[in-house]
N, C-alpha and C positions, 0 to 999 in steps of 0.2 A: 858494522855496526857497532858503536861505543855508546857509553852511558850518557853522552851529550845529548843523544836523540831521545831521551826522555825529559818530558816537561816535569815540572815541579809538582803538577797534580799527579802527574803518573808515578812520579815518585812516592808520593803520599799513599798511592792507592796501594801499590805494590808492598810499601813498607808495612800496611796494615795486614795485607795478605800472608806475607811471611812471617809476621808477628803471630797470627793467628796460628798458622803451623805450629811455630815453636811453641808458644805458652800451651797450648792443648796438648801437643806433644809430651811437654813437661808435666802437666797435669795427670796425665795419664802413664807418668812414670817411665817414659822413654828418655835415654839419654842424647841430650841436644848439644852436638858439639860446635855450630858453625850455623852462624844465619847471615845472609848476603842479599844485599838488593844491587841492582846493575845490569845492564844487558850483556849477556855471554852467550859465547856458543858452546852448546853441551852435546855429547856424544849419546844416543840414546839408541841402543839396538842398531849399531853402525851408521845410524843417520845422525848427522850434524842439526841440530835443532838451535832456534834462538829462544832463551828465557830471560825474564825479567828479575830473577831473584832465585834461591834456595835456600833449603835448610838441609843441615847433613845431621844424620843420628848416626850413633854409635851402635854396632851391633854386640856390644858387651852382655846386654840382657840376654841375647840367646846362648851365651855360654855362662849359664850358671851353675853348672857342675849336676845337672839332672839328666837322666837318661830314660830309656824306654818311653813308657806311656806317660811319665811327667813329662818328658821334653817334648814331646807331641802336643800335651796340654799348653804348655809354655808356649810353644811356637804359634798354637791358633791364638791364644790371649794376646800374643805380641801382634800377630798380623791384623787382628780386630783392631787393635790400639792405632796400628799404622793406618788403616782405612778411615779411623774416624779422624785421626790428626792431617790426613791428606784432603779430608773436605772442611778440615776447618779453615785452610786458607779463603777457598772460595767464599764459605759462610761469614768469613771477618770481612772480606772484601765486600760482600753484598751489606752487610750491617752498617760500612763504613759510608759506601757509596754506592747505593742499591742499582743505579743506572750505569755504573761504569761499565767502559768496554775497553781495557787497556789489553793489546794485543798480546804481551808477553805474561800477563798476571798468572794464568792458569794453565800453561803450555802442556805441562805434563801431569796435572792432576786428574784428569779423566781417564788417562791411559792406565797412571798408577791405580786409580779406584777401580778400573775394570778388572785388572790383573788380581787385585787383592780379593775382590768379590768372586771372581770364578775360582779362586784358590780355595774359599771359606765354604762357598754355597755347592750344593748337588745339582742344583738345575737351574736354567735361565729363569724362571719366576721367582727361584730363591735369590739368586744374583740381585734382581731388581727389589726385592723386599730387603734384603741386606743393605743396599745402597741408599735406599730411604730412610733405614733405622740408623745407618751411619751417619749420613747428613744431619738428622735430627738431634742427634746425640752431639755432634759438632758445635750446632748452633746454640744449643742449649749450653754448652761448655764455654763457647766463646761469648756469650753472654755473660755467664756466670764471672768469666775471667776478664770481662772488656776493660777494666782500668788497667790491667796488667799488659794487654795488647795494645793500648794506646801509648803506656810509657816507653814499651820496647818499641813501637813503632817511631816514637820521636826521637828516640835516641838513634835508629836507623836511619833518620833524616839526616842527622850530623855526622855520619860516619858510614859507609857502604858496607862494612863487616864488621860483626860481632860474635865472639867464642861463647860456647855453652856456660862457662862459668861467669861470665860478664854479665850473660843474662839473667842468671840466675840472683846475682847483686842488685841489678836493675829492679827486678819485680819482687826480691824478698819484702822490701819495706811495705810493699802494698798487701802483699799476702800476710805478713804479721798485723798489719793494722786490722784488716778483715778478721782474722783469728780473734783479736782482742775486741772487737765488736760483738761477735757472735758467740764468744766465751760464757759470759752470764747466761745466755739462752740455753747453751747445751746443759747446764747444771739443771734446768728444768725438764730436761728430757727423761722418759723414763727409762727404768732398768730394762734389761732383757726379759727378766721374768714378769716385770709389770707389764710391758709390751707383748708378751704372749698369752700373759691372763687376760688382757683386754681384747686379743683378738681371740681366744677361744671365749670368751661371753658374747662378742658380738655373733660369732659362727652359730652358739646356741641360741641366741635372740632371734637368729634368722631361720631357725628350724621350727616349723610349727609343733604345737601338743595336740596329739588327737585324743579321742575320747577311749582309743584303744590303751594309749599308754596310761591312761588315769584309771582305766578298768583293771588293766595286768597290775597296777601297784595295789589296789583295794582288794582285788582276789587274793593277792598274795598275803596281805596281812588278816583277812580274814580266815585264810586257811592256816595260818599260824595261830590265830587265837583257837580256833577249834579243835587244832592239834594239842593245844594247851589247856583246854578245857575251859578257856574263859568265854564268859557269855556277854561281858560290857564291853563294847567298843568306843574309847573315846576319840571325840571329833580331831582332838590336838594331836592325838597320835596318829591318826588317819593323815593329816595335813604333813605331818612330819616322814611319813612313808612316802607319800607322794611325792615331796621335796627330794627325798633321798633315791628314789626311784629314778627321777627327772635326771638327777645328777648322773646315775649309773648308766643311763640312756644318752647321755652326753646333749642334754637337752636345757634350756634355760630354766631353773627351779622356781623362779618368780612367774613366768608364763605357765608353767603347771598349776601353780597355786590358784592363778587367777582362771584358769579353766575348771579347776575343781569347784572354786568359789561360785562360778557361772553356772555349771551343772547344778549345783546344789541348790541355788536360789530359782532356778528355773523349774527343778522339780518341786521345790516348796511353793512356789505360786501355783503349779497344776494341782497339788493337793488341794490348798485353799479353794481354788474356783471350784474344785469337784465338791468340797463339803457346804460351800456356799449354794451349789446348783441343788 
């Protein structure tokens, strides 16, 4: 079987399929050395099978000069990236032609994904969950990189084979244009310290302030006044104590002060009602 057995429509589907593999692999920092479309016979596990295209990755990222536990961590990260890029081909094909059924488009993808999931997971349920996660990541990356996928697919329609270096040159203008568009927005992003402060503030607001917290703060202040021989307790000082106590308890100080004011107001209304009665 040769390349002439593919119709132009099938070639476009396969071009998008292989472009999805390549662009997502590049986005995940895997090194792409070659992208090819066209029917060919490929040997896999001693069996000759027909494929409609292929993406070749370099194994240089596995020889990063690390050893021991670090090497295992790198190998696991690379395996996960390979799983996502493996499923990026079907994701790109589904985005371009949702109803397509090209017989050669995903000839090896399912087998490769199964092998990688078995390698990464500890149980069948984990394999299923990992494949589901990887496909969703692949689909999201394909959507984010779709202009680059389309540009690479269009180039693959004019020639059957593209090197990794040529692919980078094809998609570079698209990625640079996108970077230029989002650069102003990046300046508006919070710093790490601001983000951490915002997260801590949200966490504090999510925790309710109980009467016990208010009571503990007041008791601590009263105890200190009695020990010092003071008989006058200023309400502003009491509020400051409650605010400080809330911060030390990793609670929201505004919520604590609102709780204090609500308790005081409720007690004041009770006293006035008794006086009238």
